[in-house]
C-alpha angles and dihedrals in degrees: 000000000000140000095049091166097042131093091263142025119244105211116199107213098162091121093057108042113183122234129227113284125180094346093308120115130220116331098339115137093030096110111124094025119134120254113214137191116189091342092307119119108237101168151328124263105249105178146346104225111217093211090068093054094232092304095110135043126200114220134186109233113240090231088067089052091051088054089063111087091205092057096049090044091053093049092046093048092051099043105020087233125109109228120231139174121276130184112265101180094047097035093109087065096048134076109259113243115255116275110244113246137132100273133112088236088067099033093052095043110114090213090058088065092209092150115053118252107270132188121337091108093147093049097047091047091051092050093046089052089048090053093051101042120116098261117107097214126017142158132221134178128211112195136180141121122299113281095023094116106264095135092044090051091051091046090054090049090052091050093050095047094048091050095056121115087255098037124216129226103240140162149124108288110232120234089211115084110224125204091238096050137059130178087234088076089069089073091061096052113129098195130066106278132219116186120188119197116192121203086022093169088065094044103051093134091056091046091054092045089054091049091051091051091050092048092052096045123087104239098173098167112350116093124231121199124185114198117193121200117200142154092232137017099207130120098341091055094044089051091049091050092048092052099042109020112122093018125120090265100047129033100185103317118259113241122203118183112202117205129192091248092061095077090052096043095105109034107010127241095280093055091043088054090055092048092049092048091053092046093051092047093051095046093049090050093053093045091048090055094046094046090046091230091150111050113224094009122094103152129102089256086077085096115056120238110259114249115262102268129171116241112193115221110262121221119283086251095058109128113247089232089060090053091049093046091053092047094049092046090055092048094047091047090063098033118117093202104107097209092052091071103025101057106061141323123247091247089057090057093051093047090051088051091051091048091056089050090052092051091050089054093047090054094046091052092049094244100127092115092055096054103028096090100024105088114207096005095113093051091047091052093051091046092051090047090055093046103047105019123190133242095187133030092248089057089049093051090049089053091051090051090049089054092050092048089053094046091053094039093127092065125079094221111025114204111228120203117260119274096261093054090047090054092050091049091049091049090050090054091048090052093047095067111011114212119247096196104056094266123132094244132037123198143236116265155239100047094233090058093046090049090053091051093050092047093051094047090049093046094048090052092056089259093299102116097080093039091054101040102044097063096033106141092214091070122088123243089252091054093049092051091047090048092054091048094049092047092047090056091044090059090068087067099027110033091177089073089070091076093053092048092049090052090051092049092047091050094050108020095154090062103033113023099080092049092046090056092047095054093054087086090066096061131082111262097258092047091045091055091052090046095050093046089051094054096037094090089060089061093043097050107045109130093164097047127093112267094236093047093051093045092048094054092045091050091051093050093049092046092050091048089052090051094046097045097081090043096059092073120076108272118250112234111248133182110258114257093211137017118277126230113257118245109243114227091218094058110123113256102184100089106141109156104206093162095042116095087202096049118150136147113296117262119240121238091245112100112259131220109270106267101145096233108119121142112271093316093295093133109100124217130205095231100029112140120235103243141137099241117180090193093074145112088091110055114229112264089206096058099035113086097181135356128216121212091191140018126222116230143159122239121213113265092244089066090072119040113240095019115131098178131046111285116238114231144154130236110209107214095187090064096051109220094316124128125211101299095223094051090042090052091052089050091052090049092050093047091047090053090046092054093047092050092046090050092048095048094039093240129144121249111249123251105252127202097184141350117220120204109201123208093249092057098262113146116211126192114206102204124203092216131023118263136163110270120256122210134295084031127070130198114258109209092311134037090241092069119059123183136196101195122223094246093055108110112230129188115251094257155144087107109236089237093053106136097214145015115230091227106028097163099066116140128190113241101178150279122288122217093266091056096258115151115220122207124180125208102230092189090065101029091049101195131031114187120201112206114208145081119311095246090057100039095048096062088052091052089048090052091049090051089053092049095047092052098043109057131079085260091060095086087063096050134077115208123198124182140186132173092022112119118233091242090063096045094047115167092357090075088082090064104041136070113240124205129200094208136029089237090066091052091048091052091053089046094050094049093048093047094049092051093049093044093051091050092048091049090051091052094043092237127142102208141023088241090069093046092047090052093060101028105029099165097056110113090211088079094052106118119235114217123199119202113188130179092185123091110243124242119235091257094049092047091051093049092046090050090052091053095046096045096049120108136264088047112256123231091252142122133174134198111189142168103260123257129179091234092065095054093099094071110111092210094054124129118185124209111193122208118215110249 
């Protein structure tokens, strides 16, 4: 074939002369026939020139056809699919595009492009610029969780590059070596080349082989771009950068982090749902006509219009795959094409996709021999990972062993793999779903997919998985509580799991019953009633339990059922008895609580209908009595006149640089003390980098008053004294304000195995009107007083207790509390030390401070920050935090001031309900609640 850049193809067919057929000689009559290469249409035969004596054909290149609007419109109208260029010469190396048919596997495939490309403008612009820069060869990585839109982004990039005036050869490089294709052919490519490798973290060998080929080839003018798609960009990417950065094939490695909000950045999730619904409906209609599924009907009306249903806008962080699953499910529910609903459900497609991803990871970690003959083991391990989670590596290894014990439950003495294999399996699971909250393990998402996985694994084990894993003694208390919480939420999608959970609670009530009652508050009323009735027999039939314990749990269950009963019916609209608080448009909306076992969508500030489902009693009330009520966590709908999801307060001016007056803010009780997880993760990354750079350059960490997390992702350190900035931070006008800007690329750290956080005593003080999150470093500030009534301060202290005990920093923090009712502390009470008197808390404070001070004196250091930087695992530097809802006496305030003001600085911090007698402490900060 010649004349690739001309207006026509000259096809040499001299080695395959045609015979005479039907009175026609040679190739006559062939005009208009399709010209194919590897099953890809590359042109149409235009003429058989007589001068060449049937030895040459003239063909019209398909790229010229695609330039004709009438041609593309005709193809699109007939098939419902917009045609585009694909590589013919390199097609054996690329994944074949999905074959169009009415099946969720095709409709949900990002490469099928059924749903128009939405959002991600910043990311696609950055990648397009990367493709067209002056470098000849370069590498980029796009990383983000599964279902966030990485493959769709790469597919759009491929489309745009192949539609350029000088088109590129582009495609998804296959990980399966075919007989007809070899990577060596990439070196002979004559067009600019874009290679996309999915699951790159599991294909590092192939990535490096491709880089070596590109380095050895002579690409004098044609560009080569290698785009890697991965769920994380941790150690594998850092190793790749270290080996190839600065070479002729990689400058520094472009990094693009894709978040769930990116796909909704333009239209919002509700509008994207409408667009996806319309796109699915139209594509199914076209396919139904083409496949002749509806005899005598070939119009789009073959699929009925979905009923007008309301789709509430999901959070900005909703995965695009969740939006598409919901849209397709609605379309299929109303489709009249039988095969559209009978073949497979959308969730089946996604689970099959995840299974392939697991197998890729198994192979990349060299674990094929472990899983080859153990049917179902891999799925059980991923299910257990989703159920129990792991904050530390030891917890993760214990979870792996629990999964193996369950898998070999039919044997008297199960043989666990050796320690090295166990570590590799645990590392594989950690790499599958990287954590976003500093924990060791992340988790599969969205929740509906995880619930399906757990339900299948439990069903296929004869409903024994949940019964065996929940009470496993190898799991920590935190893991068991998380497991109960995850399973409780899963029952909203998979009600059949309730029976397995009830059996587990009945079999081990001493371990599980109390937690099972606690998590009822996290369910919708109707589901909570089902849940409580299911576990009630475990409280009724407990011959081995203490009489008081059994009676207490039974009383709580019955009280909760009484409270929930009126809420299970649809509420009757009533005129409000008092004005509601307006919802402020600047209130932060991105409140996903990945690290919070009690996470749920944030409540609005508008009073809700009484449904008795607040989070662990954290919602304050204006006329709530101070009492120690064992019948919480659900506040009584009869006694509560009005609930607040947030409290208005004023932060001290020193919390925000440049402020001269108290700064208005809100403290969202429904979110505990958690900040936006994505901004909090970026803060943790920036602080981790700061500590590493300070350690490397032998600098001291700065004394920080507050850390401000801006809406755009910028992290600001408000220093108490000026100091030269340390990377990744830069001084902003003055050396007392350091900034790590939102566009500064950070590695994914902190490593999940990092032994210490540089600032472990950070507490969340609230959101300002512009969406900024304010965190104070208690270890430096010393004392934060909260001025307000007890029934409003105590829920804040409970929320802070929850936050301090539920981040990756929590293992390096001791929390002590007094004067904070159990209903306000909720689940956090399992991880804190409670005192009956302030004297007991002072004694613990004094002992801890003296030990730390002696050690600091011996080392010649002025602050625990410096000691923690060089000896991060020493428990002496673990900060002790006191949360007190009691007002301090003059004597207690004086003694506390003496402890806090002593030097070297102790590893201490206090949050207390304000009292006038404590105003003389130099370290005091006062937060004032609005009356």
